C-alpha positions in Angstrom: -46.3 -103.0 -93.5 -47.1 -106.1 -91.5 -49.3 -108.7 -93.2 -51.6 -110.8 -91.1 -55.1 -112.2 -91.4 -55.1 -111.3 -95.1 -54.7 -107.6 -94.3 -51.7 -105.2 -94.0 -51.1 -103.0 -90.9 -48.5 -100.5 -89.9 -49.0 -101.6 -86.3 -50.9 -104.7 -85.2 -51.8 -105.2 -81.6 -53.4 -108.4 -80.5 -55.9 -109.2 -77.9 -55.1 -108.8 -74.1 -52.0 -106.7 -74.7 -50.9 -104.3 -72.0 -48.8 -101.3 -73.1 -47.9 -99.5 -69.9 -47.3 -95.7 -69.3 -44.7 -94.0 -71.3 -44.1 -97.0 -73.7 -43.8 -96.3 -77.5 -45.0 -98.6 -80.0 -44.0 -97.5 -83.6 -44.6 -99.3 -87.0 -44.0 -101.4 -88.7 -44.8 -103.5 -85.7 -46.7 -106.7 -84.8 -47.6 -107.5 -81.2 -49.3 -110.9 -80.6 -51.9 -111.6 -78.0 -51.1 -111.6 -74.2 -48.0 -109.4 -74.4 -46.9 -107.0 -71.8 -44.9 -103.9 -73.0 -43.4 -102.3 -69.9 -43.0 -98.7 -68.8 -40.9 -96.6 -71.1 -40.2 -99.5 -73.4 -39.8 -99.0 -77.0 -41.1 -101.4 -79.8 -40.1 -100.4 -83.3 -39.9 -102.5 -86.4 -40.2 -105.7 -84.7 -42.5 -108.9 -84.3 -43.3 -109.9 -80.7 -44.5 -113.3 -80.1 -47.5 -114.3 -78.1 -47.2 -114.1 -74.2 -43.9 -112.3 -74.3 -42.9 -109.7 -71.6 -40.8 -106.5 -72.6 -39.6 -105.0 -69.4 -39.3 -101.3 -68.4 -36.8 -99.2 -70.5 -36.2 -102.0 -72.9 -35.8 -101.5 -76.7 -36.9 -104.0 -79.3 -36.0 -103.0 -82.8 -34.2 -103.6 -86.1 -36.7 -106.2 -87.5 -36.2 -108.8 -84.8 -38.6 -111.4 -84.2 -39.3 -112.2 -80.4 -40.3 -115.8 -80.0 -43.4 -116.6 -78.1 -43.2 -116.4 -74.2 -39.8 -114.6 -74.2 -38.5 -112.3 -71.5 -36.8 -109.0 -72.4 -34.9 -107.8 -69.3 -35.1 -104.2 -68.0 -33.1 -101.7 -70.1 -32.2 -104.4 -72.7 -31.5 -103.4 -76.4 -32.5 -106.2 -78.5 -31.5 -105.1 -82.1 -30.2 -108.4 -83.6 -31.8 -111.7 -84.2 -29.1 -113.5 -82.3 -30.0 -111.3 -79.1 -33.6 -112.1 -79.7 -33.0 -115.9 -80.0 -31.1 -115.9 -76.9 -34.0 -114.5 -74.6 -35.1 -116.8 -71.9 -38.6 -117.7 -71.1 -41.0 -115.3 -69.2 -40.4 -116.0 -65.4 -43.6 -116.7 -63.3 -43.2 -113.5 -61.2 -43.2 -111.5 -64.4 -46.4 -113.1 -65.7 -48.0 -112.4 -62.1 -46.9 -108.7 -62.5 -48.4 -108.4 -66.0 -51.7 -109.9 -64.7 -51.8 -107.5 -61.8 -51.2 -104.5 -63.8 -53.9 -105.5 -66.3 -56.3 -106.1 -63.3 -55.7 -102.7 -61.8 -56.1 -101.1 -65.2 -59.5 -102.7 -65.7 -60.7 -101.3 -62.2 -59.7 -97.7 -63.3 -62.9 -97.0 -65.5 -65.2 -97.8 -62.6 -63.9 -94.8 -60.6 -63.5 -92.4 -63.4 -66.7 -90.7 -62.6 -65.4 -89.8 -59.1 -62.6 -87.7 -60.7 -64.4 -86.3 -63.9 -68.2 -86.4 -63.1 -70.9 -88.8 -63.9 -72.2 -86.9 -67.1 -70.5 -85.3 -70.2 -71.8 -82.1 -71.9 -72.0 -82.2 -75.8 -68.4 -80.7 -75.9 -67.0 -83.4 -73.7 -66.7 -81.3 -70.3 -67.7 -83.6 -67.3 -70.1 -82.5 -64.6 -72.3 -84.0 -61.9 
């Protein structure tokens, strides 16, 4: 369990967090605000600091604490505190990538009616 804000959670996900397609977040886990979890990344039994960027296919596990604004490279396996402490700061191009993914994801709901119909029946089936 993760304790924060006077409550206990198996998984805590902060504000403005992006969890990309195929990513797995498994508790106990704390993900602070403004974190990007990349495609097919795994976060398990870890604490991820504010503004961090976990790249695609990376694994963060084994009770590590990722400091704020840290970059986990693609395919990295961060399973010791020494590896977590050695991570560099998030590069500007990765910050921009995370912002762009979030922008695109926010545009999707406006177009869902084109795919699924404007109305929903009582059982959830879409129709026009």
